[in-house]
N, C-alpha and C positions, 0 to 999 in steps of 0.2 A: 708321422703318426705309429701306434705300435698295433700288433698283431690283435684280432679279436679271435676268442676259441671257441669254436663251436663243433657241436658231438653229435646234432641230429640226423637218423639214418645208421650210424659204424653201429658196432655188434655191441649188443646188453649184455650177454655174459663170456668173462674170458674162456675159451675152448680149451679143452681137457682139462677141469678143476670143478671139487666139487670140495665144498664147508661140510663136516661133516663133526656133530657135535656131540657127543657122549654123555648119556647117564649119568647123575655123581655115583662114584667109587666112595670107599672110604677111601680116606685121606692118610698117606705117608709120608711119614719126617723124611725119612732116609731113603736116598737111591736105591742102593740094595733090598732092602724090602721090597719098594714100587718095582722092582725088576724081578722079584720074585715071584708077585703075585698076578704079574701083569700078562700071562700065559692065555692065552682071548680063551673063552668058552669056543666049544664049535657051531657059533648058533649061522643061522644060513647067507646073513650079509657077511659077518667076516670072513662064513667061508667063502663068499664069491669073490671079496678082495684079495683072500689069499690066494684063490686060483687066479684072477689079475696077474697078480705079484708074480705068480712063478712062469706066467706067458712072459714076461717082459712089458708089463701094461704098466706099470707104477713107476714113474720116475722117482716121486720123491711125497713123503707124509711132514708136513713142516707145524706147528703146533702154534698156536697163535701167543698163549701166554710165555713169555720171557722166560721163567720160570721151571717151563716144564723141558726135559729132553729133546734134544732135536736130531730123526733121522735124514741123514743124509751117506748115499750111496751105500746102501745095508750095513749102516753103522747107527745108534744111537749116540748123539751128541749132544753133548748138557755144553752151555757154554760157562766159564766163570761165572757167579751173579757179581760180586761186583766190578763196577766198570773196571776199576783203577787196578785189579786185580792184571797180577804178570803171569798169574798159572793159565799154561794153556787149556781148552775142552778136553773134557773128560771123556774118553771114547769105550762105550761099550759093546763090541762084538754083538749077529744076534745072527745065529744059524738060519739057515733057508728052512730049515725044516720048523722053524717054528712060525714062522711065516712073521716076516720083522715088520709090515705094515702095518697087518694086525696088531702086533704086540707094541707098535708105537701107538695106535690110539688105544690102547686099553690103560700102558705106562701112562703116560699124557691124563687121561682122567684120575689116573691114582696120584698124579703129583700137582696139577695146576687145580689151589684152592683159590684162584684168581678171576678167574673169564664167567663174567656173569652167566647163568643157565647152565654152566657144565661148560667140560673142557671142549672147547674146536680145533680141530685140524683142517690144513689144507692137504686134500688131496690131489697130486698134479698126476694123470695119466697122459701116455705118448702118445694116442687117441683122440681126438671128440668122437668119434663112433662109439667108444665103449664108459663115457659116460651113462646114458642113460639107463643102460641095463646096469650098471654098477649102484644107481642113485635107488631104484628099483629095490632094488637085491638090500640094501643098505636102510633104505624108508623102512622095511618091514621085517630090520633086526631089532629084539628088544634088550639089545645094551643099547641103543641109536636113540639121540633124543630129536634128531633130526638132521636129514640131509638135504643140500641146496646147493643149486648153481653159484659162481662166483660173481658176482657183477660188475659190471665196467664201473670207475668211476675216471672220468676223464679231464685233461687241462688243454694240453697242445695237440689238439687231433680239429682238424678241419672238415667242414661238409662235401659230401662226397661231388656235389657237382663245384667244388674246384678242386679242380686237377692237378695234382703235384708241379706240373710245369708250369702251370698260368701264376703262383703267387706273382705278387708285385717285388719286383727288385729294392731290394734294403740296399745302404749305403756300408762297407767295409764299418767292425767298428773301430773305433779309437783308440790309440797303444794306451797302454794303464799309464793311470794318473791324472789323462787328461777328460775332462766334459766334451760327451758326444752328441749331446743336442741340452740345449740349456735351457732352463726351466726359465718360468716368469719370473720375478719377482711374489715372496713369498706372501706379501701383503696383498695383491693381486690377484691370489690364484682364486678362480673363480667359481670353485667348488667350495672353496671355503665359506667366501661371500655368500653363497647362495642360502647354505645350513647356518647361518647367521652365528660362524665359530666368535669372532671376535666381541660381540653381543655377549656371550657365552659367556667369554673370560672377562667380561668386566664386569660380573655379576657377583655381589659381596660376598666371600668368601669361600669362592671357588677355588676348586680343589683339581687341580691337572691328573688324578688321577694313576701317580705315580708310585703307590702302593699296590694297587691292580695288574692280577696276573691277566694276561692275555693270550692265548695261545692260537697259533698260524702254525695248522697243517698243511704243506703247503709243498713249493717243489726246493724248501730249501731258503736258504735266504745266506747275503754275505754278511757276517757277523764283525767284518773291520770296517765297514763301510763307512766315512767319517762321519753320514747324519742319520747314525745308528747304533752303533758301537755302544753307547752310552746305554741304550733303552734294553740290548738283549740278556734278559737275563739268566737265560738256558739256550742249552742246542742242543739235539738229538737227530742225529742222523746213520749210525753205525749200526750194523744187522750183519754181524759173520756167520749166522747160521745160514742167510738166505744167499741165494746163488746167480744173484744182480748184486754187482758192486757197488753203493751209495759214499760218495766223496764228500766233504765239505760243500762243498761249492755248489753253487746254485746255479745251473749250467741254462735253462729255462728262462732263470731272470723273474717271473710269476709271484713268487714270494717274499723274495728281496720287494716288488712293488708294492705289492698288498702292503707289506711290512712299514713301510713308508708312509703310506696315506692315514695306519695305526697310529706309530709312534716317531716317526720322523723328529730328530733333535728342533726342536721350539725356537726361534728368533738365533740361532747360533749363527747368521749374514754366513748360510752355508746350500744351497738345493732351495728345498722346499720346507714347509713346515707341518709337522704333523697336529692331529688333532689330538691326540692326547700325549702324555709324557707314559702311558702305560707300561707295565714293566714284560716286554717279550718273552716268552716262551715257545721256540718253534721247535714242530718235529718235520722232520723232511720224510714226506710219503710216496717219494720218487725214488727207484734209481738209474742210474747213471748210465742204463743201455736199450737206448731207444727200439723200436719194438714195429717190423714192419708191418702195413697196413693198407690192405690193397682194397679198389674201390671197384664197384660193376661196372664204369666205362673202360675200365681196362689201365689203371695209372693205378700208381701207390705212393707210400711214401716210410719213410720210419720216421714214427713218432714216439714221446714218452706217454705212458699211463700210470694211474696213480697203482702204487704194490699193494694188494689185497692186504696182505699180511704189514708190512708197515702201518698202515694206516689202522688197521683192528687196534694194534700193540699203542698207536700213540693216541686212540681215543680211551683204552685203560689207562695210562699213561695220566691224562690229561686229570680223571675222573683223581686217580692216586694222590697228584700233584695239587687237589683242591684249587683246578685254574676256576677263575670268576667269567672268562667270557673265550669262548672261544669261535674262531672265525674258522667258514669253510668255503671258500671261491672252488669249490668243483662240483661236479653232477654228475647223473647218468639216468639213462632211465631203465634200467634195474631194480625192483622194487629191494628191501635192504634183505637180508637173510636174517635168519632169529639174531647172531651172534650181536652184528650191527644194528640190530634194532636196542637188545638188551643192553649194549654199550649205549645207544641213545638216553633210556628209559633213568639207567644208573644217575647218569649225569645230570639230568634235569630232575631227577630224584632227589639229587646231591645241591640242586642251588645252581648249577653252572647255564649259562645261558649260553645256547647256541645260535649261530648268525651263519647263513649260506646264503649261494647262489642260486637267483630262479631260474639261471641259463639263456643263453645267446640266442636262440633258433626261434625266435617267433615268426620269421620267414618260412619255419620248416610247420608251422601250426602249433608253434606252443605246448610242443611234447612236455608231461609230467618231470620233470627234472628232481630226483634225488643225491644229498639227504634233504635240499629244501622242504620237499614234500612231508615229509617225516613229523605228526605231528607234536607239537612244541617248539620245534623248529621255527626260529624269527628268520620267512622268506622276503628275500631286499629283490627288486625291482630296480633297472639305471632310468635316470632322467638323463634328458639335454640342456643346453646351458639357455634353452627356452623355455623350461619347464616342464617341456611335456616330454612321455614315454620315447624311448630311444626305437628307431625301427630294428633294433635286437634283441629286445627284452621280451621275453616271453610273462605270457599273461595269464592267468591262473586265480581260481578261488583261496589257494592257500596262502595264496602274498600279504603279507604282512605289512610293508612300508617302503617306499621308493628311495633313491637317493640317486646324486652325482654321479653318472657312469661314462659319462663321453670325454673324452681328451683329459682323463684323469693323471698330471703331473703326478711324479712319485718316485721313487729310488731305485736305478738297477745295481745291480753286482758293479766292479770297480774292472773286472777282468772280465774276457772276450766269453763270447758262449750263443747260446742257439735254439730256438723253436722247436725244429727239427732236422733233418736232412731229404733232401730226395733220394728218390727213391730212380737208380738206372737197369736197364736189361745187359748183364754181363756179355761175354762171347757164349759161354753156354746155356742159354736162355733166361737165368736166374735173377734176381733181384738180388740187388747188392747196392750198400749206402754210397751214394751221394755228394753235390754239394750239399753245405749244409745252409741255414734259414737260419742267416744273422742275424741277433739284436741289437740292438746298443747297449753302452755300456754308461754307468753313473748314474745318468737321468733320463726319462722318457716320457712323452702323454699316450697311454693307450687306452683303450675303451672296452666295456664289458660289465654286466653284472656282477662281475670279481670285485670289480674297481669300486662299483658301488657298496657292495660287502662291507670292506672292513667302515666305511664311513659310518655302518652300522652299528661293527663290535666296538668301534672305538665310544659313540654315542652309550653306550650301555655301559661301557666302564667307567664315562665318566659321571654318569648315571649314580652308580653305586660308592665314586669317591664323594661326593656330595652329599649323601646321605641318604640315598635312595635303597629300598629293601633289594639285598641278594636273593632275587628270585626271581628263574625266567620267567611267571607268566603274570608276575609284577611290573619288570621290565617291559614286556609285552605289551600290556596293555598301557603304560606310560607314553612309551615311544608312540602310538596309535591314536593317541588323545590329546600330543602336543605337534604331530605332524600338520601341515599348512595343507589345506584343500587348496591345491593351486587351480586356476581358471581349465583348463584341462578334463580336470574330473566332473565339470559338469553341476554346481554345486551339488556332488553325491559325496553321504562320506566314504561309500567304500569304494572300489572298481577294482577290477581285475589286472587292469592294466597298473595301477599306483597301489593298492590297498587301501589302507586309508591314508595316504596323501605322502609328501613329502617331507624327508627329516627336517627338522628345525629344532636344533639343538640348546639357542636360546628358551623353549618354551618350555623340554626337558628339564632342564636344568632348573627353571623358576618356578614350576611347577611342581616341586619335592616337597618345598615348606607351604606349600597350598593345602 
């Protein structure tokens, strides 16, 4: 059985980070004109930022928009606009006297015509102790629209109650090309039988959603996996301006597992069957560098977290690409910052359905997790083989629907990888990276609301493909009205455990023509 990703009790906000959204400024088409106009006025907030910079407290200023220039090592760097361009980035030196970080905020505002609500930049400071004072100063600046802490969005994080040394040992990954864990015959997969997948496919005029765009924002994807390669339309993973390297590999495997549930090739006599034939547009929102995570009990591990800039860029890309459905098997306790909220508002207003996991922290009191709790998002809980809520699935009044989320067989990368790394004390007493927490390859059965969510994302794609309206509100209503009221709901129409019931794909599709 695969890992269960839990994040209750972990940090809510990134240390030493602030999102700063500037008020709209006159838009400049050329970089030269923007640079000429970017000298910041001596307002109190920007003066405070310049003071922090000159004191060596500002590490980096990074704009969210891909079209803005990027501040790096006291330089403004604008990457080539075309992904296939062979030209290197343009580098514009900025003198220390100008206040490079404050100039970067103003320059981003002058060039960024894309980010909803105004240009947003990530400010990284050398110490978390300086964040609060700078946040207060910037909040009172007339040129700043908003300033907020940066919420964590987790995936491969464990509960503090489970120490790094207590992890159950896993067998080594199988050599490349071999199946380390053999899935059941595709037609016997319990989760597909429970949502009445075969019955839905036998409906008159059924469409497998081959023209519907489903985005998976996750740990990446093995785009060459023999059970996925036909379904992957696009994969974005490169961010040359960001400090953390991001390769095409899905090291953790989570994104590949989620994708297989949505769209593993159907009836190819290999591995598993996905629920749909939707076109997968994948965005990797994790870098390849694990970060140290320390626990109150004195243990630690190196884990992977969502990169906040990669995540926001992916949301903006989804809006620009006209994505039909987004799967977000991520979560965190921190309420969305204004830019994240604005991105979701834009997506929903443009007809993109967003499906997100409720979280796996039931034993910790089911804390509210975002983005599942964002208004308009379809929040998904997990059920087991007995049609009961799993012992990890969060409950809450914002839940919409439940779907199978225990022992879910799906695809994993064909190459080795790991969910994280053990942390060990070195001779100097400092933490250092130890042994990896190895995952399986090719296929494996995993639990989690992360695994339940792609069932519903695929169902939304099938609803659109079979004539349903491309509207988040309509799709949410259709999912709710067609769901099975399982016995554990006690004859209630809605419960905080199941929402409006467990997904029934046959009833969802059959109800479109009624």
